[in-house]
Backbone bond lengths (Angstrom), bond angles and torsions (degrees), N, CA, C in turn:
res aa  C-N    CA-C-N  psi(-1)  N-CA   C-N-CA  omega(-1)  CA-C   N-CA-C  phi
1 X - - - 1.467 - - 1.482 110.66 -
2 X 1.310 118.67 -54.18 1.441 122.42 179.54 1.471 111.01 -58.34
3 X 1.386 115.58 -42.13 1.456 119.71 -177.33 1.609 109.64 -61.28
4 X 1.301 115.95 -43.05 1.459 119.45 179.12 1.533 109.14 -60.26
5 X 1.303 117.61 -43.37 1.478 122.85 -177.81 1.538 108.48 -62.35
6 X 1.327 115.39 -43.85 1.515 118.34 179.05 1.516 110.00 -60.79
7 X 1.323 116.05 -46.56 1.465 119.72 -178.93 1.520 109.92 -57.70
8 X 1.347 116.86 -45.99 1.406 121.65 179.07 1.489 113.47 -56.52
9 X 1.372 115.76 -48.06 1.440 122.01 -179.29 1.554 111.69 -61.81
10 X 1.337 114.48 -42.26 1.445 118.98 179.96 1.512 109.68 -67.32
11 X 1.342 119.16 -39.20 1.406 119.89 179.13 1.530 111.86 -65.71
12 X 1.337 116.06 -41.05 1.447 121.31 176.04 1.519 113.06 -57.24
13 X 1.369 112.82 -46.13 1.478 116.17 -179.71 1.486 112.21 -68.55
14 X 1.360 116.97 -34.05 1.474 118.98 175.16 1.493 111.64 -63.55
15 X 1.346 116.31 -43.98 1.477 118.76 179.66 1.529 110.74 -62.41
16 X 1.329 117.26 -41.47 1.409 121.92 -177.53 1.534 108.73 -64.71
17 X 1.343 116.34 -41.38 1.467 121.78 179.55 1.501 110.25 -64.13
18 X 1.318 117.18 -44.02 1.477 121.10 -179.46 1.537 110.96 -62.67
19 X 1.386 114.73 -42.72 1.453 118.97 179.52 1.527 108.21 -61.99
20 X 1.325 117.81 -47.64 1.489 120.97 -179.00 1.527 109.13 -58.66
21 X 1.303 115.21 -44.38 1.511 118.11 -178.29 1.499 109.36 -61.79
22 X 1.358 117.36 -40.45 1.423 120.31 -178.17 1.577 109.50 -63.46
23 X 1.349 115.44 -45.34 1.470 116.51 178.12 1.472 112.24 -61.93
24 X 1.330 117.30 -40.38 1.477 120.09 179.49 1.474 111.45 -62.76
25 X 1.335 118.21 -43.99 1.468 120.18 -178.32 1.509 110.49 -68.14
26 X 1.337 117.47 -36.56 1.515 120.55 177.32 1.508 109.19 -61.94
27 X 1.390 116.01 -47.08 1.446 120.14 -177.38 1.548 110.77 -62.98
28 X 1.352 114.10 -40.10 1.447 119.18 -178.98 1.487 110.09 -65.68
29 X 1.352 119.19 -43.73 1.448 123.27 176.26 1.492 111.65 -55.02
30 X 1.349 114.93 -49.33 1.470 119.87 -177.32 1.561 109.86 -62.02
31 X 1.290 115.37 -43.40 1.470 118.72 -178.51 1.503 110.90 -65.18
32 X 1.375 116.78 -43.02 1.449 119.74 179.30 1.567 109.96 -63.61
33 X 1.324 116.82 -42.33 1.459 118.03 179.20 1.480 112.96 -63.82
34 X 1.372 116.31 -39.50 1.437 120.34 177.11 1.514 110.66 -62.12
35 X 1.359 117.45 -43.00 1.412 118.99 -178.54 1.535 111.60 -68.56
36 X 1.365 117.31 -33.76 1.416 120.50 177.77 1.569 111.86 -68.24
37 X 1.359 113.62 -34.46 1.472 119.56 -176.50 1.502 110.79 -80.78
38 X 1.318 117.90 -22.91 1.488 120.89 -171.91 1.557 111.54 -54.80
39 X 1.331 118.71 -48.27 1.486 116.15 -178.21 1.577 114.32 -62.60
40 X 1.324 112.83 -35.17 1.462 117.65 176.66 1.494 111.86 -65.01
41 X 1.375 115.57 -42.84 1.452 119.78 -178.71 1.524 107.38 -65.63
42 X 1.343 118.25 -46.03 1.432 119.44 -179.45 1.544 110.52 -62.96
43 X 1.300 118.26 -41.14 1.472 121.09 177.35 1.481 110.67 -59.80
44 X 1.294 118.62 -47.09 1.442 121.85 178.81 1.546 111.56 -59.51
45 X 1.386 113.99 -39.96 1.457 119.91 179.60 1.504 111.49 -65.80
46 X 1.339 118.21 -41.27 1.446 121.71 -174.90 1.558 111.71 -78.58
47 X 1.334 114.81 -39.91 1.559 118.70 -176.96 1.493 110.58 -70.96
48 X 1.340 117.19 -34.62 1.463 117.04 -175.14 1.528 110.59 -71.56
49 X 1.252 119.53 127.39 1.498 120.90 176.60 1.530 109.82 -72.72
50 X 1.306 114.34 140.61 1.442 116.54 -175.55 1.546 112.71 -76.12
């Protein structure tokens, strides 16, 4: 009984950790992409005549 409870808790914590990692990686990817695109966006904004 105790063993099953332990396995359940460990599985829950693993799932939570994987979800958190997924969110972090997604956020990091978006931030990196935004930072990579920033110079191009600024260049397009400055080069284009108003």
